[in-house]
MIRO-424522 format. One record per residue: x negated, y, z negated of N, C-alpha, C in turn. Coordinates in nm, 4 decimals. Layout:
# residues N
- X; Y; Z; X; Y; Z; X; Y; Z
...
# end
This chain:
# residues 170
- 1.9992; -2.1408; 9.9983; 2.1197; -2.2010; 9.9446; 2.0899; -2.3429; 9.8984
- 2.0108; -2.4137; 9.9773; 1.9730; -2.5495; 9.9419; 1.8956; -2.5523; 9.8094
- 1.8047; -2.4578; 9.7923; 1.7286; -2.4503; 9.6671; 1.8199; -2.4185; 9.5491
- 1.9212; -2.3370; 9.5731; 2.0168; -2.3044; 9.4671; 2.0965; -2.4293; 9.4285
- 2.1379; -2.5074; 9.5265; 2.2108; -2.6320; 9.4989; 2.1249; -2.7250; 9.4147
- 1.9924; -2.7263; 9.4405; 1.9014; -2.8111; 9.3629; 1.9005; -2.7755; 9.2146
- 1.9370; -2.6531; 9.1790; 1.9388; -2.6107; 9.0392; 2.0631; -2.6567; 8.9641
- 2.1668; -2.6944; 9.0350; 2.2946; -2.7268; 8.9723; 2.2860; -2.8538; 8.8891
- 2.3558; -2.8501; 8.7752; 2.3614; -2.9663; 8.6853; 2.5046; -2.9805; 8.6352
- 2.5802; -3.0695; 8.6951; 2.7168; -3.0938; 8.6509; 2.8173; -2.9895; 8.6976
- 2.7762; -2.9014; 8.7875; 2.8659; -2.7996; 8.8420; 2.9153; -2.8455; 8.9780
- 3.0443; -2.8270; 9.0014; 3.0937; -2.8567; 9.1355; 3.0537; -2.7417; 9.2266
- 3.0271; -2.7751; 9.3512; 2.9846; -2.6758; 9.4494; 3.0691; -2.6928; 9.5751
- 3.0999; -2.5820; 9.6374; 3.1689; -2.5829; 9.7652; 3.1005; -2.4814; 9.8548
- 3.1234; -2.4922; 9.9833; 3.0607; -2.3992; 10.0778; 3.1677; -2.3453; 10.1717
- 3.1733; -2.2138; 10.1793; 3.2613; -2.1464; 10.2738; 3.1721; -2.0630; 10.3639
- 3.1811; -2.0866; 10.4943; 3.1042; -2.0076; 10.5898; 3.1960; -1.9001; 10.6457
- 3.1363; -1.7841; 10.6731; 3.2198; -1.6770; 10.7256; 3.1405; -1.5826; 10.8131
- 3.2113; -1.5260; 10.9060; 3.1658; -1.4153; 10.9911; 3.2912; -1.3315; 11.0096
- 3.3525; -1.3343; 11.1278; 3.4768; -1.2617; 11.1494; 3.5963; -1.3303; 11.0876
- 3.5815; -1.4548; 11.0465; 3.6810; -1.5311; 10.9716; 3.6045; -1.6340; 10.8894
- 3.6741; -1.7048; 10.8014; 3.6036; -1.7988; 10.7144; 3.6624; -1.9388; 10.7263
- 3.5775; -2.0378; 10.6938; 3.6166; -2.1774; 10.6967; 3.5559; -2.2482; 10.5758
- 3.6318; -2.3409; 10.5179; 3.5765; -2.4254; 10.4127; 3.4888; -2.5282; 10.4822
- 3.3609; -2.5177; 10.4630; 3.2651; -2.6106; 10.5217; 3.2518; -2.7352; 10.4353
- 3.2546; -2.7153; 10.3030; 3.2435; -2.8267; 10.2097; 3.3359; -2.7975; 10.0915
- 3.4381; -2.8808; 10.0694; 3.5252; -2.8577; 9.9535; 3.4478; -2.8819; 9.8240
- 3.5031; -2.8362; 9.7122; 3.4359; -2.8517; 9.5829; 3.3998; -2.9977; 9.5586
- 3.2742; -3.0192; 9.5191; 3.2236; -3.1549; 9.4987; 3.1097; -3.1544; 9.3964
- 3.0879; -3.2687; 9.3363; 2.9698; -3.2901; 9.2529; 2.8597; -3.3599; 9.3311
- 2.8882; -3.3949; 9.4546; 2.7918; -3.4646; 9.5401; 2.7022; -3.3618; 9.6092
- 2.5918; -3.3299; 9.5452; 2.5019; -3.2267; 9.5962; 2.4373; -3.2666; 9.7284
- 2.4126; -3.3955; 9.7473; 2.3560; -3.4408; 9.8746; 2.4537; -3.4148; 9.9884
- 2.5811; -3.4411; 9.9638; 2.6828; -3.4148; 10.0664; 2.6921; -3.2651; 10.0947
- 2.6888; -3.1846; 9.9894; 2.6960; -3.0385; 10.0076; 2.5790; -2.9904; 10.0930
- 2.4602; -3.0436; 10.0671; 2.3431; -3.0029; 10.1459; 2.3526; -3.0532; 10.2898
- 2.4147; -3.1692; 10.3091; 2.4354; -3.2197; 10.4442; 2.5300; -3.1257; 10.5202
- 2.6390; -3.0846; 10.4558; 2.7313; -2.9887; 10.5183; 2.6603; -2.8569; 10.5462
- 2.5788; -2.8136; 10.4525; 2.5047; -2.6884; 10.4682; 2.4108; -2.6956; 10.5877
- 2.3392; -2.8050; 10.6013; 2.2425; -2.8193; 10.7108; 2.3093; -2.8224; 10.8485
- 2.4385; -2.8545; 10.8512; 2.5100; -2.8598; 10.9788; 2.5530; -2.7211; 11.0268
- 2.5483; -2.6218; 10.9393; 2.5964; -2.4876; 10.9738; 2.5001; -2.4191; 11.0702
- 2.5572; -2.3563; 11.1725; 2.4782; -2.2732; 11.2633; 2.5511; -2.1406; 11.2817
- 2.4821; -2.0433; 11.3345; 2.5438; -1.9127; 11.3571; 2.6458; -1.9165; 11.4696
- 2.6494; -2.0245; 11.5452; 2.7452; -2.0366; 11.6555; 2.8801; -2.0923; 11.6106
- 2.8910; -2.1354; 11.4873; 3.0130; -2.1996; 11.4404; 3.1336; -2.1083; 11.4443
- 3.1130; -1.9840; 11.4124; 3.2256; -1.8917; 11.4071; 3.2087; -1.7916; 11.5203
- 3.2874; -1.8091; 11.6249; 3.2694; -1.7252; 11.7429; 3.3115; -1.5798; 11.7226
- 3.3937; -1.5541; 11.6216; 3.4414; -1.4180; 11.5983; 3.3359; -1.3426; 11.5183
- 3.2832; -1.2364; 11.5769; 3.1804; -1.1565; 11.5106; 3.2413; -1.0761; 11.3953
- 3.1581; -1.0387; 11.3007; 3.2029; -0.9547; 11.1903; 3.1638; -1.0139; 11.0574
- 3.2133; -0.9521; 10.9526; 3.1880; -0.9993; 10.8174; 3.3180; -0.9914; 10.7401
- 3.3923; -1.0996; 10.7391; 3.5218; -1.1047; 10.6708; 3.5022; -1.1520; 10.5277
- 3.4418; -1.0653; 10.4459; 3.4149; -1.1015; 10.3072; 3.5454; -1.1305; 10.2335
- 3.6482; -1.0487; 10.2557; 3.7761; -1.0676; 10.1870; 3.8328; -1.2061; 10.2159
- 3.8245; -1.2487; 10.3401; 3.8760; -1.3797; 10.3775; 3.7997; -1.4894; 10.3037
- 3.6690; -1.4762; 10.2931; 3.5880; -1.5756; 10.2214; 3.6232; -1.5772; 10.0727
- 3.6429; -1.4605; 10.0130; 3.6820; -1.4533; 9.8718; 3.8186; -1.5194; 9.8530
- 3.9130; -1.4878; 9.9400; 4.0474; -1.5460; 9.9290; 4.0441; -1.6980; 9.9444
- 3.9624; -1.7481; 10.0358; 3.9470; -1.8940; 10.0525; 3.8939; -1.9566; 9.9232
- 3.7997; -1.8879; 9.8594; 3.7413; -1.9391; 9.7352; 3.8437; -1.9419; 9.6235
- 3.9220; -1.8365; 9.6121; 4.0260; -1.8319; 9.5085; 4.1228; -1.9488; 9.5275
- 4.1596; -1.9775; 9.6516; 4.2470; -2.0920; 9.6798; 4.1800; -2.2225; 9.6374
- 4.0517; -2.2368; 9.6660; 3.9794; -2.3595; 9.6312; 3.9718; -2.3798; 9.4809
- 3.9709; -2.2696; 9.4060; 3.9610; -2.2758; 9.2598; 4.0964; -2.2923; 9.1909
- 4.2059; -2.2927; 9.2625; 4.3399; -2.2925; 9.2015; 4.3598; -2.4026; 9.0990
- 4.3006; -2.5188; 9.1186; 4.3213; -2.6306; 9.0261; 4.2328; -2.6202; 8.9023
- 4.1433; -2.5248; 8.9000; 4.0478; -2.5120; 8.7902; 4.1000; -2.4112; 8.6874
- 4.1962; -2.4527; 8.6045; 4.2624; -2.3601; 8.5117; 4.1673; -2.2982; 8.4093
- 4.1047; -2.3798; 8.3273; 4.0246; -2.3284; 8.2161; 3.8751; -2.3408; 8.2390
- 3.8354; -2.3537; 8.3602; 3.6939; -2.3716; 8.3920; 3.6298; -2.2375; 8.4247
- 3.4969; -2.2349; 8.4172; 3.4229; -2.1189; 8.4665; 3.4256; -2.1245; 8.6180
- 3.4776; -2.0198; 8.6776; 3.4866; -2.0160; 8.8232; 3.3921; -1.9068; 8.8721
- 3.2891; -1.9506; 8.9412; 3.1853; -1.8601; 8.9888; 3.1764; -1.8701; 9.1412
- 3.1761; -1.7551; 9.2047; 3.1595; -1.7483; 9.3485; 3.0290; -1.6738; 9.3760
- 2.9400; -1.7353; 9.4507; 2.8166; -1.6693; 9.4923; 2.8333; -1.6352; 9.6400
- 2.8333; -1.5050; 9.6685; 2.8449; -1.4586; 9.8064; 2.7065; -1.4189; 9.8542
- 2.6647; -1.4733; 9.9644; 2.5377; -1.4356; 10.0262; 2.5743; -1.3671; 10.1568
- 2.5476; -1.2371; 10.1646; 2.5977; -1.1589; 10.2773; 2.5177; -1.0315; 10.2963
- 2.5359; -0.9716; 10.4136; 2.4809; -0.8383; 10.4374; 2.5719; -0.7312; 10.3782
- 2.6942; -0.7693; 10.3434; 2.7862; -0.6755; 10.2802; 2.8650; -0.5894; 10.3762
- 2.8468; -0.6102; 10.5049; 2.9297; -0.5344; 10.5981; 3.0732; -0.5831; 10.5800
- 3.1652; -0.4917; 10.5614; 3.3048; -0.5257; 10.5376; 3.3880; -0.4666; 10.6496
- 3.3967; -0.5370; 10.7610; 3.4649; -0.4851; 10.8793; 3.6150; -0.4737; 10.8614
- 3.6711; -0.5515; 10.7699; 3.8151; -0.5486; 10.7482; 3.8557; -0.4436; 10.6449
- 3.7636; -0.4035; 10.5570; 3.7936; -0.3044; 10.4542; 3.8800; -0.3562; 10.3412
- 3.8837; -0.4884; 10.3214; 3.9707; -0.5465; 10.2199; 3.8952; -0.6209; 10.1102
- 3.7637; -0.6083; 10.1075; 3.6828; -0.6870; 10.0139; 3.7100; -0.6522; 9.8686
- 3.7262; -0.5253; 9.8368; 3.7502; -0.4863; 9.6973; 3.8852; -0.5393; 9.6498
- 3.9867; -0.5320; 9.7356; 4.1174; -0.5873; 9.7012; 4.1099; -0.7371; 9.6748
- 4.0340; -0.8084; 9.7571; 4.0170; -0.9524; 9.7372; 3.9422; -0.9794; 9.6072
- 3.8435; -0.8956; 9.5744; 3.7698; -0.9120; 9.4487; 3.8627; -0.8908; 9.3289
- 3.9555; -0.7965; 9.3394; 4.0526; -0.7739; 9.2311; 4.1406; -0.8974; 9.2105
- 4.1806; -0.9607; 9.3204; 4.2596; -1.0834; 9.3106; 4.1757; -1.1941; 9.2468
- 4.0489; -1.2030; 9.2853; 3.9589; -1.3029; 9.2259; 3.9463; -1.2801; 9.0756
- 3.9325; -1.1546; 9.0351; 3.9210; -1.1224; 8.8930; 4.0465; -1.1651; 8.8174
- 4.1635; -1.1414; 8.8760; 4.2901; -1.1823; 8.8121; 4.2996; -1.3334; 8.7989
- 4.2274; -1.4048; 8.8847; 4.2240; -1.5504; 8.8803; 4.1014; -1.6020; 8.8053
- 4.0428; -1.5158; 8.7223; 3.9281; -1.5523; 8.6373; 3.8093; -1.6060; 8.7151
- 3.7840; -1.5466; 8.8306; 3.6686; -1.5839; 8.9125; 3.5679; -1.4701; 8.9091
- 3.4469; -1.5003; 8.8666; 3.3381; -1.4020; 8.8684; 3.2613; -1.4182; 8.9984
- 3.2208; -1.3034; 9.0535; 3.1462; -1.3056; 9.1792; 3.0053; -1.2543; 9.1568
- 2.9088; -1.3338; 9.2013; 2.7699; -1.2927; 9.2041; 2.7362; -1.2730; 9.3510
- 2.6990; -1.1520; 9.3867; 2.6729; -1.1187; 9.5265; 2.5230; -1.1077; 9.5503
- 2.4769; -1.1712; 9.6556; 2.3366; -1.1661; 9.6943; 2.3298; -1.0963; 9.8301
- 2.2691; -0.9788; 9.8319; 2.2580; -0.9012; 9.9546; 2.1357; -0.9407; 10.0349
- 2.1566; -0.9658; 10.1635; 2.0465; -0.9994; 10.2533; 2.0421; -0.8996; 10.3676
- 1.9238; -0.8709; 10.4131; 1.9080; -0.7794; 10.5257; 1.8421; -0.6498; 10.4841
- 1.8584; -0.5500; 10.5670; 1.7958; -0.4199; 10.5459; 1.8999; -0.3113; 10.5698
- 1.8952; -0.2079; 10.4879; 1.9886; -0.0973; 10.5047; 1.9642; -0.0220; 10.6349
- 1.8436; -0.0303; 10.6876; 1.8140; 0.0368; 10.8139; 1.8569; -0.0461; 10.9349
- 1.8888; -0.1725; 10.9132; 1.9363; -0.2595; 11.0202; 1.8284; -0.3521; 11.0714
- 1.8666; -0.4765; 11.0955; 1.7749; -0.5774; 11.1488; 1.8514; -0.6673; 11.2455
- 1.7810; -0.7262; 11.3435; 1.8479; -0.8222; 11.4317; 1.8783; -0.9508; 11.3548
- 1.9781; -1.0234; 11.4001; 2.0206; -1.1465; 11.3336; 1.9436; -1.2644; 11.3933
- 1.8605; -1.3323; 11.3111; 1.7853; -1.4461; 11.3633; 1.8754; -1.5682; 11.3812
- 1.8478; -1.6442; 11.4857; 1.9216; -1.7665; 11.5149; 1.8192; -1.8753; 11.5408
- 1.8240; -1.9809; 11.4587; 1.7303; -2.0922; 11.4765; 1.7901; -2.1910; 11.5763
- 1.7189; -2.2165; 11.6814; 1.7631; -2.3120; 11.7832; 1.7263; -2.4534; 11.7420
- 1.7847; -2.5537; 11.8083; 1.7577; -2.6943; 11.7761; 1.6095; -2.7274; 11.7846
- 1.5383; -2.6575; 11.8713; 1.3951; -2.6818; 11.8871; 1.3148; -2.6242; 11.7707
- 1.3814; -2.5487; 11.6832; 1.3128; -2.4865; 11.5709; 1.2710; -2.3436; 11.5997
- 1.2758; -2.3040; 11.7268; 1.2407; -2.1663; 11.7629; 1.3473; -2.0706; 11.7113
- 1.3045; -1.9498; 11.6796; 1.3975; -1.8471; 11.6347; 1.4126; -1.7440; 11.7456
- 1.5362; -1.7177; 11.7821; 1.5693; -1.6114; 11.8763; 1.6627; -1.5167; 11.8020
- 1.7036; -1.4083; 11.8654; 1.7910; -1.3136; 11.7977; 1.9250; -1.3065; 11.8678
- 2.0289; -1.2995; 11.7882; 2.1665; -1.3009; 11.8383; 2.1919; -1.1832; 11.9311
- 2.2610; -1.2127; 12.0412; 2.2980; -1.1094; 12.1379; 2.4474; -1.1154; 12.1622
- 2.5044; -1.0018; 12.1957; 2.6469; -0.9975; 12.2295; 2.6656; -1.0473; 12.3725
- 2.7905; -1.0625; 12.4182; 2.8131; -1.1137; 12.5544; 2.7481; -1.0298; 12.6649
- 2.7194; -0.9026; 12.6357; 2.6538; -0.8172; 12.7355; 2.5021; -0.8281; 12.7315
- 2.4506; -0.9083; 12.6389; 2.3063; -0.9257; 12.6285; 2.2377; -0.8269; 12.5353
- 2.3152; -0.7453; 12.4643; 2.2572; -0.6497; 12.3691; 2.2298; -0.7177; 12.2362
- 2.1214; -0.6798; 12.1731; 2.0840; -0.7322; 12.0436; 2.1893; -0.6952; 11.9394
- 2.2343; -0.7936; 11.8603; 2.3311; -0.7690; 11.7536; 2.2529; -0.7354; 11.6270
- 2.2843; -0.6220; 11.5693; 2.2145; -0.5767; 11.4477; 2.3072; -0.5908; 11.3268
- 2.2485; -0.6132; 11.2116; 2.3224; -0.6174; 11.0866; 2.2579; -0.5187; 10.9900
- 2.3390; -0.4556; 10.9082; 2.2895; -0.3608; 10.8091; 2.3379; -0.4006; 10.6711
- 2.2456; -0.4080; 10.5781; 2.2794; -0.4388; 10.4399; 2.3595; -0.3243; 10.3804
- 2.4718; -0.3574; 10.3183; 2.5532; -0.2598; 10.2472; 2.5587; -0.3014; 10.0996
- 2.4559; -0.2635; 10.0219; 2.4531; -0.3067; 9.8826; 2.5673; -0.2473; 9.7998
- 2.6153; -0.1303; 9.8387; 2.7215; -0.0646; 9.7619; 2.8460; -0.1523; 9.7536
- 2.8903; -0.2068; 9.8656; 3.0120; -0.2884; 9.8651; 2.9906; -0.4179; 9.7878
- 2.8715; -0.4758; 9.8000; 2.8426; -0.5996; 9.7267; 2.8387; -0.5738; 9.5759
- 2.7823; -0.4608; 9.5361; 2.7819; -0.4241; 9.3936; 2.9241; -0.4043; 9.3433
- 3.0070; -0.3356; 9.4212; 3.1462; -0.3118; 9.3814; 3.2226; -0.4427; 9.3666
- 3.2020; -0.5343; 9.4605; 3.2681; -0.6651; 9.4540; 3.2288; -0.7361; 9.3249
- 3.0995; -0.7391; 9.2967; 3.0510; -0.8071; 9.1763; 3.1041; -0.7404; 9.0498
- 3.0958; -0.6092; 9.0431; 3.1415; -0.5375; 8.9237; 3.2907; -0.5552; 8.8992
- 3.3676; -0.5625; 9.0044; 3.5131; -0.5799; 8.9929; 3.5478; -0.7082; 8.9188
- 3.4579; -0.8077; 8.9268; 3.4831; -0.9387; 8.8665; 3.3915; -0.9668; 8.7466
- 3.3241; -0.8641; 8.6984; 3.2265; -0.8772; 8.5894; 3.1107; -0.9679; 8.6284
- 3.0776; -0.9649; 8.7562; 2.9638; -1.0409; 8.8070; 2.8432; -0.9497; 8.8212
- 2.7482; -0.9917; 8.9013; 2.6229; -0.9185; 8.9179; 2.5833; -0.9179; 9.0650
- 2.5162; -0.8105; 9.1061; 2.4618; -0.8007; 9.2409; 2.3117; -0.8265; 9.2355
- 2.2624; -0.9025; 9.3305; 2.1195; -0.9304; 9.3450; 2.0786; -0.8950; 9.4875
- 1.9594; -0.8413; 9.5027; 1.9071; -0.8083; 9.6351; 1.8058; -0.9144; 9.6736
- 1.8324; -0.9858; 9.7820; 1.7442; -1.0949; 9.8245; 1.6114; -1.0457; 9.8782
- 1.6026; -0.9167; 9.9130; 1.4755; -0.8683; 9.9670; 1.3742; -0.8394; 9.8563
- 1.4196; -0.8381; 9.7321; 1.3277; -0.8241; 9.6199; 1.2882; -0.9643; 9.5755
- 1.2190; -0.9746; 9.4648; 1.1757; -1.1047; 9.4149; 1.2962; -1.1774; 9.3560
- 1.3700; -1.2473; 9.4401; 1.4940; -1.3127; 9.4004; 1.4628; -1.4387; 9.3205
- 1.5137; -1.4437; 9.1975; 1.4917; -1.5572; 9.1099; 1.6214; -1.6380; 9.1014
- 1.6285; -1.7470; 9.1759; 1.7493; -1.8293; 9.1788; 1.7826; -1.8847; 9.0410
- 1.6801; -1.9168; 8.9623; 1.7026; -1.9690; 8.8286; 1.7749; -1.8659; 8.7432
- 1.7396; -1.7386; 8.7582; 1.8039; -1.6314; 8.6820; 1.9508; -1.6184; 8.7212
- 1.9789; -1.6277; 8.8501; 2.1175; -1.6220; 8.8957; 2.1956; -1.7397; 8.8348
- 2.1378; -1.8583; 8.8382; 2.2065; -1.9756; 8.7856; 2.2307; -1.9623; 8.6350
- 2.1316; -1.9128; 8.5618; 2.1489; -1.8950; 8.4173; 2.2639; -1.7997; 8.3871
- 2.2694; -1.6913; 8.4637; 2.3744; -1.5922; 8.4410; 2.5111; -1.6464; 8.4789
# end
């Protein structure tokens, strides 16, 4: 995400973090250093509610874009695509009606992978539930593709040779 912010030229950027619910981490700004500072503060512990509330994140973005009448409104979602609420396509339709295009970047594996968590010491451990079981995530490219297509956006798979410059150009 930080490398993507480095590509921006005159574009406002905002950051919404989400898991089981979403929060505006950084409101729309042209201050890329501030956006990266907000980004660096994010940890997987910030949102205690497990899940992937993609619809909530899309709805938060649409609200953030409300003042941008005639501007290009682009939302880049970086997610595994798990849609625990089942409302992501509906939220994408609302985004499309508000002239917001969504570019979805899928991360993870369709077969499932543990969720890495970087500790303050720099060590990486894997997320566990309260019972001590490993929390797994599965990439759902189908839902991410549908979200993007609903808004005339594009889906990208981060496990392939992801070209951030190409995403930015598009």
